C-alpha positions in Angstrom: 13.8 78.0 -36.3 13.9 75.9 -39.4 10.3 73.6 -39.6 12.6 70.3 -39.7 14.9 71.7 -36.7 11.2 72.1 -34.5 10.5 68.4 -35.6 13.5 66.9 -34.4 13.5 69.0 -31.2 10.0 67.7 -30.3 10.8 64.1 -31.2 13.8 64.1 -28.9 11.4 65.4 -25.8 9.2 63.1 -26.3 11.9 60.3 -26.9 13.0 61.2 -23.6 10.4 61.8 -21.5 9.0 58.1 -22.7 12.5 56.8 -21.8 12.9 58.4 -18.1 9.4 57.0 -17.7 10.2 53.7 -18.4 13.4 54.5 -16.1 11.7 55.7 -13.6 9.3 52.8 -13.9 12.2 50.2 -13.6 13.3 52.2 -10.1 10.1 52.3 -8.8 9.7 48.3 -9.2 13.1 47.6 -8.0 12.4 50.0 -4.9 8.9 48.4 -4.4 10.7 45.1 -4.3 13.3 46.5 -1.1 10.8 47.5 0.5 9.9 45.4 3.9 6.5 44.9 5.5 6.4 44.8 9.0 4.1 43.7 11.6 2.4 46.4 12.2 1.6 46.9 9.0 0.6 43.7 7.6 -2.1 44.3 10.4 -3.0 47.5 9.5 -3.1 46.0 6.0 -6.0 44.2 7.1 -8.0 46.4 9.2 -12.1 47.3 8.5 -11.9 50.8 7.5 -14.8 53.5 7.9 -15.8 56.0 6.4 -15.9 58.7 9.1 -14.4 62.1 9.9 -10.9 62.2 11.3 -9.6 63.5 14.9 -8.4 66.7 15.0 -5.1 68.0 14.4 -2.5 66.7 16.6 -0.7 70.2 16.8 -3.6 72.1 17.6 -4.4 69.7 19.7 -1.3 70.7 21.6 -2.0 74.5 21.3 -5.2 74.2 22.9 -4.2 71.6 26.0 -0.3 73.4 27.0 -0.4 74.0 30.2 0.6 78.1 29.9 -3.5 79.1 30.3 -2.8 77.5 33.8 0.0 79.0 34.6 -1.7 82.4 33.5 -4.4 81.9 35.4 -2.8 81.1 38.5 -0.3 84.3 38.2 -3.7 86.2 38.2 -5.7 84.8 40.9 -2.5 85.0 43.0 -1.4 88.8 41.6 -4.5 90.3 41.3 -4.9 93.8 42.6 -8.6 94.8 43.0 -7.8 98.2 43.7 -5.6 98.8 41.0 -8.0 101.1 37.9 -7.5 99.5 34.7 -7.8 101.3 31.4 -10.0 100.0 29.2 -13.1 100.9 27.8 -15.6 99.2 29.3 -18.5 102.1 31.3 -19.4 101.5 34.2 -22.9 101.6 34.2 -23.2 99.3 31.3 -21.1 96.6 33.4 -23.3 97.8 36.9 -26.5 96.6 34.1 -24.7 93.6 32.7 -24.1 92.4 36.1 -27.4 92.8 37.7 -28.7 89.9 34.5 -26.3 88.1 35.7 -27.3 88.1 39.6 -30.9 87.8 38.2 -30.4 84.2 37.2 -28.0 82.9 39.3 -27.9 81.9 42.9 -24.3 83.7 43.5 -24.4 87.3 45.2 -22.8 89.1 42.1 -22.9 93.0 43.0 -21.3 95.6 41.7 -17.9 97.0 43.3 -14.8 98.7 42.3 -12.6 95.4 42.5 -14.5 93.0 40.6 -14.8 95.6 38.0 -11.4 96.4 37.6 -10.5 92.2 37.1 -13.1 92.1 34.9 -11.2 95.2 33.4 -8.3 93.4 33.4 -9.2 90.1 32.1 -10.7 92.0 28.9 -7.1 93.3 28.5 -4.6 91.3 28.9 -6.1 87.5 28.4 -8.2 87.9 25.0 -6.5 85.2 23.0 -6.5 83.0 26.7 -10.2 83.0 26.8 -10.3 82.4 23.4 -8.8 79.5 23.4 -10.3 78.5 27.1 -14.1 78.8 24.9 -12.6 76.4 22.5 -11.8 73.7 25.6 -15.2 74.1 27.7 -17.3 73.2 24.5 -15.9 69.4 25.2 -15.4 69.6 29.1 -18.6 72.2 29.9 -21.3 69.0 29.0 -19.9 66.9 31.7 -19.6 69.1 34.6 -23.3 70.0 33.9 -24.4 66.8 34.1 -22.8 66.1 37.4 -23.6 69.4 38.7 -27.3 69.2 37.8 -27.3 65.7 39.1 -26.3 66.8 42.7 -28.5 70.4 42.3 -25.6 72.5 42.8 -25.7 75.9 40.3 -24.2 75.1 36.8 -22.1 78.1 37.0 -19.9 76.2 39.2 -18.7 75.0 36.0 -16.2 78.3 35.6 -14.9 77.0 39.0 -12.8 74.7 36.8 -11.3 77.2 34.5 -10.2 79.3 38.0 -8.6 76.2 39.3 -6.9 74.4 36.0 -7.8 76.4 32.9 -9.6 73.3 31.7 -6.2 70.9 31.9 -6.4 67.9 33.6 -2.8 67.5 33.6 -2.4 70.6 35.7 -0.8 69.9 39.0 0.1 72.8 41.4 3.3 73.8 43.8 1.3 72.0 46.6 0.1 68.7 45.1 -3.2 69.7 43.7 -4.0 67.7 40.6 -6.4 67.6 37.7 -9.5 69.7 35.9 -10.9 70.1 39.7 -7.4 70.1 42.0 -7.8 68.1 44.2 -5.1 67.1 46.9 -4.1 63.6 47.6 -5.5 62.9 51.0 -8.9 65.2 49.4 -8.8 63.1 46.2 -8.4 59.8 48.2 -11.5 61.1 50.5 -13.8 61.7 47.7 -13.6 58.3 46.6 -10.4 59.2 43.5 -8.4 55.9 42.7 -4.7 57.2 42.4 -1.9 54.3 42.1 0.9 53.5 39.8 -1.2 53.8 36.6 -4.3 55.6 37.5 -5.0 59.1 38.9 -8.8 59.4 38.7 -8.3 63.4 40.2 -7.5 63.2 36.3 -10.5 62.5 35.0 -13.0 64.7 34.2 -16.2 62.3 34.9 -14.9 61.1 38.0 -13.4 64.3 39.5 -16.6 66.2 38.6 -18.7 64.0 40.9 -16.1 64.1 43.6 -16.1 68.0 43.0 -19.9 68.5 43.1 -19.8 65.5 46.4 -17.4 68.5 48.2 -19.8 71.2 46.7 -22.8 69.9 48.7 -20.8 68.8 52.0 -20.0 72.7 51.7 -23.0 73.7 51.3 -24.4 72.0 54.0 -21.8 74.0 56.2 -22.1 77.6 55.2 -25.5 77.9 53.3 -24.1 80.4 50.5 -22.0 79.9 47.3 -19.7 82.5 47.7 -18.4 80.9 51.0 -18.2 77.4 49.1 -16.2 78.7 46.2 -13.8 80.5 49.2 -13.9 77.1 50.9 -12.9 74.9 47.8 -9.4 77.3 47.7 -8.4 77.7 51.0 -10.5 75.0 53.3 -13.5 75.4 55.2 -11.0 75.9 58.1 -9.4 79.1 56.6 -13.3 80.5 56.0 -14.2 79.8 59.6 -11.6 82.0 60.8 -12.4 84.7 58.7 -15.9 84.8 59.9 -14.5 84.6 63.4 -12.0 87.3 62.9 -15.0 89.8 60.9 -17.5 89.5 64.0 -18.8 86.7 62.8 -20.4 88.4 58.8 -20.7 85.8 56.7 -20.8 87.5 53.1 -17.0 87.1 51.3 -16.8 90.5 50.6 -17.0 91.7 54.1 -14.8 88.6 55.3 -12.7 88.8 52.2 -9.3 90.8 53.8 -9.3 87.8 56.5 -9.1 85.3 53.6 -5.9 84.0 52.5 -4.0 86.5 49.8 -5.0 84.1 47.0 -8.1 83.5 48.0 -9.2 87.0 48.0 -8.7 87.2 44.5 -10.5 83.4 44.0 -13.8 84.7 43.7 -13.4 88.2 41.8 -11.5 85.3 39.3 -14.9 83.3 39.3 -17.4 86.1 39.0 -14.8 88.3 35.9 -14.9 84.6 33.8 -18.0 84.0 34.1 -19.1 87.7 32.8 -16.6 87.3 30.0 -18.3 84.1 28.6 -21.5 85.4 29.2 -20.6 88.2 27.6 -17.7 87.2 25.3 -19.6 88.3 21.6 -19.9 92.1 23.2 -16.1 91.7 23.7 -15.3 90.5 20.4 -14.2 87.3 21.9 -14.6 84.9 19.1 -14.1 81.7 20.3 -12.1 78.7 19.2 -13.3 76.0 17.0 -14.2 73.2 19.1 -11.3 70.4 20.0 -13.9 67.9 20.0 -17.8 67.4 20.9 -17.5 64.9 24.1 -21.6 63.0 22.8 -19.0 62.6 19.7 -16.7 59.9 21.5 -17.2 56.6 23.1 -15.7 54.0 25.4 -14.0 50.7 25.1 -13.0 47.8 27.7 -9.5 47.5 27.7 -8.4 43.3 27.4 -4.7 43.4 27.9 -2.1 45.8 28.5 -1.4 48.6 25.9 0.2 51.5 25.6 -0.5 54.5 23.8 2.0 54.7 21.2 0.5 50.6 20.0 -2.9 52.7 19.7 -1.6 55.5 17.6 0.5 52.9 15.1 -2.7 50.6 15.3 -5.6 53.6 14.9 -3.5 56.4 13.3 -3.6 59.1 16.1 -1.6 61.1 17.3 -0.8 60.1 21.2 -1.1 63.8 22.1 -5.1 63.4 21.2 -5.2 59.9 23.0 -3.8 62.2 26.3 -6.6 64.1 25.8 -9.3 61.7 25.8 -7.6 60.0 28.4 -6.1 62.3 31.0 -6.3 59.9 34.3 -3.5 57.7 32.6 -0.4 58.6 33.9 2.4 56.4 31.8 0.6 56.6 28.7 -0.5 53.4 28.9 -3.7 51.4 29.8 -3.1 48.4 32.4 -5.0 45.3 32.6 -5.7 43.9 35.9 -7.7 40.5 37.0 -10.8 41.5 38.3 -11.0 45.0 37.3 -11.7 47.3 33.9 -9.7 49.6 32.5 -11.7 51.8 29.5 -10.3 53.8 26.1 -12.0 57.1 25.5 -11.7 57.9 21.9 -13.8 59.4 19.1 -16.3 57.2 17.9 -15.0 56.3 14.6 -11.4 55.4 16.7 -13.6 52.9 19.3 -15.2 51.7 16.2 -12.3 51.1 14.1 -10.8 49.6 17.2 -13.9 47.4 18.1 -14.1 46.0 14.1 -10.6 44.9 14.5 -9.8 43.9 18.5 -8.7 41.0 18.2 -5.8 41.7 15.7 -5.1 44.6 17.5 -4.8 42.2 20.4 -2.8 39.7 18.8 -0.2 43.0 17.7 -0.2 43.5 21.2 0.9 40.1 22.1 3.5 40.3 19.1 5.4 42.8 20.8 4.8 41.4 24.1 6.4 38.2 23.0 9.3 39.9 21.7 10.5 42.1 24.5 14.1 41.5 26.0 13.5 38.9 29.3 16.3 38.2 31.7 18.6 34.9 30.6 20.0 32.5 32.7 23.9 32.0 32.3 22.9 28.6 31.1 19.4 27.6 29.9 18.0 24.6 28.2 15.0 24.7 25.9 13.1 21.2 24.6 15.2 20.7 21.5 13.1 20.7 17.9 13.6 17.0 17.4 16.0 14.1 18.5 18.4 14.7 15.9 19.6 17.9 16.9 19.0 17.9 20.6 18.6 20.7 22.9 19.7 24.7 22.2 21.0 26.3 25.2 21.5 29.7 25.5 25.0 30.8 26.6 26.2 34.4 28.6 29.7 35.4 27.3 31.5 38.7 28.3 34.0 40.4 25.9 36.3 43.5 27.2 36.5 46.4 24.7 40.5 47.1 23.3 42.0 50.1 22.0 40.8 50.2 18.1 37.8 48.0 18.1 34.4 48.9 17.7 30.5 47.3 17.5 30.7 46.5 14.4 34.6 44.2 14.6 33.3 42.4 17.7 29.4 41.6 16.0 31.2 40.1 13.5 33.7 37.9 15.9 31.2 36.7 17.9 28.5 36.4 14.6 25.9 38.8 16.0 24.1 42.0 15.1 25.2 45.4 16.6 21.8 46.2 17.3 21.5 42.9 19.5 25.2 44.4 21.6 23.0 47.8 21.7 19.6 46.2 23.3 21.7 43.6 25.8 24.2 46.3 26.8 21.7 49.0 27.3 24.1 51.4 24.4 22.2 54.2 23.3 24.9 55.1 20.3 27.4 52.7 18.2 30.6 54.0 20.4 32.3 51.4 22.1 33.5 52.4 25.6 37.0 51.8 26.3 37.5 48.6 29.0 33.6 48.2 29.4 32.7 44.5 29.3 30.5 43.7 26.7 28.1 41.1 27.5 27.2 38.7 24.4 24.7 35.9 24.1 25.1 32.8 22.1 22.8 29.7 21.3 24.6 26.6 20.9 23.0 23.6 20.2 23.4 20.1 22.4 23.3 16.8 20.0 21.7 13.5 20.3 24.7 11.7 20.5 25.8 8.0 19.2 28.8 7.0 19.3 31.2 3.6 20.6 30.8 2.1 23.4 34.1 3.3 25.3 32.1 6.1 27.4 29.3 6.0 28.8 26.8 8.4 30.6 28.1 11.8 30.9 25.5 13.6 33.5 25.4 17.6 33.3 24.5 19.3 36.3 23.2 22.9 36.5 24.7 23.3 40.1 27.5 26.0 39.7 29.5 24.9 43.1 29.2 21.0 42.4 29.3 19.9 39.4 30.2 16.0 38.7 31.0 14.2 35.4 30.7 11.0 35.4 32.8 8.3 32.3 31.7 4.7 32.9 33.5 2.3 31.2 32.3 -1.3 31.5 34.5 -4.6 32.7 34.7 -6.0 29.6 35.0 -4.3 26.1 31.7 -3.6 23.9 31.2 -3.6 20.9 28.1 -2.8 20.2 26.3 0.4 19.0 25.2 2.9 22.3 22.7 5.8 21.8 22.2 8.8 24.3 19.1 10.9 24.3 19.5 14.2 26.1 16.8 14.5 28.3 14.6 18.2 27.7 11.9 20.0 29.4 8.5 18.4 30.5 10.4 14.6 29.8 9.8 12.1 31.5 11.2 7.9 31.3 7.8 6.9 30.1 7.7 9.9 27.3 11.2 8.8 26.3 11.0 5.4 26.2 7.7 5.2 24.0 9.1 7.5 22.1 12.6 5.2 21.5 10.9 1.9 21.1 12.3 0.8 24.5 10.5 0.6 28.1 11.3 2.1 31.1 12.8 -0.5 32.9 15.4 -0.9 30.4 15.9 3.0 31.0 16.5 2.1 34.4 18.6 -0.1 33.9 20.7 1.0 31.5 21.0 4.4 33.6 21.1 2.2 37.1 17.9 5.0 38.1 16.2 4.1 41.0 13.3 5.8 40.3 11.4 7.7 36.8 12.7 11.3 37.4 15.8 12.5 35.2 16.9 16.1 35.4 16.2 18.1 32.4 20.5 18.3 30.4 20.9 14.8 31.4 22.2 12.5 28.6 20.5 9.1 28.9 21.5 5.9 27.8 18.6 5.0 24.6 19.6 1.5 23.6 22.4 -0.3 25.1 21.8 -4.1 25.6 25.8 -5.3 26.0 25.5 -2.8 29.2 22.2 -4.2 30.2 24.1 -7.4 30.4 27.2 -7.1 32.6 27.0 -6.7 36.2 29.7 -4.9 37.1 31.1 -1.9 35.2 33.9 0.9 36.4 33.3 3.7 36.4 35.6 7.1 37.1 34.0 10.3 38.4 35.2 13.3 38.0 34.9 16.0 40.9 35.4 19.8 40.6 35.8 22.9 43.2 35.0 25.9 42.2 36.1 30.0 42.9 33.5 33.1 42.5 35.7 35.4 41.0 36.1 38.6 43.8 37.1 42.1 43.3 41.0 42.7 42.7 41.6 38.6 42.0 43.0 37.2 39.2 44.3 34.0 37.4 48.2 34.3 39.3 46.5 34.6 43.0 44.0 32.1 42.7 45.9 29.8 40.9 48.5 30.2 44.0 45.6 29.9 46.5 44.3 26.3 45.3 47.5 25.2 44.9 47.4 24.8 40.5 48.7 26.6 37.6 47.0 29.0 35.6 47.6 26.8 32.6 44.9 24.8 34.6 42.9 27.2 34.9 42.4 28.2 31.5 42.0 25.0 30.1 39.8 24.1 32.1 37.6 27.5 32.3 38.1 27.4 28.2 39.9 31.2 29.2 42.0 33.2 26.1 44.2 35.4 27.8 44.1 36.7 31.6 40.7 38.7 31.7 38.4 37.1 34.0 34.8 38.4 34.9 34.1 39.8 38.2 31.5 37.3 39.7 32.1 34.4 37.1 32.5 30.8 38.4 35.6 29.1 38.1 37.0 25.2 38.1 39.9 25.5 40.5 40.0 21.6 41.3 39.6 18.6 39.4 39.9 15.6 40.9 39.0 11.3 39.9 37.3 9.2 41.8 37.0 5.0 40.8 33.6 3.3 41.6 33.0 -0.3 41.3 29.7 -0.7 40.5 28.2 -4.1 40.9 24.8 -4.3 40.3 21.6 -7.3 40.1 18.2 -6.8 39.7 16.9 -6.6 43.2 20.7 -4.9 44.9 23.1 -2.2 44.0 26.3 -2.2 46.0 28.6 1.0 45.4 32.4 0.6 46.7 34.8 3.7 46.4 38.3 2.8 46.0 39.4 6.2 47.3 38.6 7.4 50.8 36.1 9.7 51.6 34.9 12.7 50.1 33.5 16.1 51.4 30.6 18.5 50.4 29.9 21.8 51.8 26.4 22.8 52.1 24.8 25.8 50.3 21.8 28.1 51.0 18.9 26.0 50.0 20.0 22.7 50.1 19.3 20.0 52.4 19.7 16.2 53.0 17.5 15.3 50.1 18.9 17.2 47.6 22.3 16.2 48.6 21.8 13.2 48.5 20.2 13.0 44.6 23.6 14.7 44.1 25.5 11.3 44.9 24.4 8.3 43.0 23.8 5.4 45.4 23.8 7.9 49.1 20.9 7.5 51.0 19.9 10.5 53.7 19.9 7.7 56.0 23.7 7.2 55.1 24.1 11.0 54.9 23.3 11.2 58.4 24.7 8.0 59.7 28.3 9.4 58.3 28.1 12.8 60.0 26.2 12.1 63.1 22.9 14.1 62.4 20.0 12.8 64.3 17.4 15.6 62.9 17.7 16.9 59.4 18.3 20.2 59.9 21.8 21.2 58.5 23.2 25.0 58.0 24.6 26.5 55.3 28.8 26.3 54.8 28.5 22.8 57.1 31.3 20.0 56.1 29.8 16.7 55.5 31.8 13.3 54.6 30.1 11.5 51.5 31.2 8.1 52.2 31.5 5.7 55.2 
């Protein structure tokens, strides 16, 4: 290749690299602009970080804490045959010498016998890798065990019992329900003060369970006076040990009563002594302990002030959930509850506890944020306080949509102006498929605006009672030409606050709206400016009363219309129904009647005359004479009692009451 060609080729390479970098830079810039930072990321970005070492790898943690070690140990104890010879290179004389040394420094009766030799050789031959893992775990748990054993003056060698019981897995559960490192049954755990409830099981807590186990050992030693028999009673119960002593003719050495004990217990003490031997002489047999999963002295605890999940802790502190489970095994649901009057603690490596303590307010802010945005039950119609007097109240309404052939969640979400994610969340859907024929629950939010109209219409009172709603429109006897303004009562409002905000007096509000006290119902529209109406003493009102029906299984519009002597068209109009589908359990308006009312009022007296014969009301569960009287303006408790010959105030659901004399 000529020098000229080489130079040209080189220049092309340089320019291509330059433009490639520039393009990459532009693309990178565009991508970065589209990245949305979550609330969690924004919280973590403000965390105060320390430089301490990170926690152990989660996969390594999972390896060491798996239940296969526990299952292997239980199988060995159940199936161990002390009479079966095991082919393993361990001279008998050397074993006898080592057992004598163990016996000299231990309160246990460690004597050589062929059965013990066979168990030791079996463990060395078949479970070498398992013991390497157990020795790695023991570096975390043994200091905890030794602390409680020493405090209660119990031989420290008892720590090896937890290996035989649970293979050092605090989540181990036997087929009989024994749980935790020390395998406490439910009633025994309760007897020794361990807390067991829906959130916490202290049988899995290394500290609390070790203290309970120490107390149990102390009590058993007072009974038998022999540590070998204490271990046997721990496995099968003191009753079975006492029976074995009687059946053996009163002998009190484990090896002498062994054949009278349950099968599992017969292999229990040999497994314990074999474990002790291997831990003491692992170097001589080439067993190399796995690296320590963690050190007890490198951990710390902190009191929890909010209900928090392991997932939230994992996200905030960048620590695997399996690691949180390892340090906090007593929490059954992977969450730490907060209960007033009691304390629960989180245990983690010191660097993570330091990060938690340094950012505690931010962590709880995130927890509160998640709790606030959790889905909660919604009522069919729920009024919330309006943001201002212009926009009015916001109503949350529940609608239903039956999925038809050819529809999918995307089409339905567009129709109701909601997201697919909301549809899935509201209806518990796991995928994007739309089940044919299913009724989907859809929440919509509508504003109830502040009303300002001409004076043809007066007050329309909105009642939340589903079975009896009354809408009243009032037309004055003389035409009123002034503008009237209305206000939708929000939660927390009263006449005093409304009057102050609207620049009127409480007395004016009561006169304009025919109110006898300062009570106003949420959602009611009240007149806030109407001098003309207040000047008039006479008005004619038209009350619209409705009758309702709850849709039962098998109902349809034709049957309901026939039952209430109306038309399907009326039902559709009154209930805003499009088509023939109705929802099971829905409440439908099935009849409307209008009652003319003449309202003559003075400053001191109000007289209500109905131009139509009396109406009726059916008592519902929870009703009282007072609550019923509030449904009918101008009606008192005394009136209802008089019209219905009621001597006291007792009424029953379903009772028909006359309203009007």
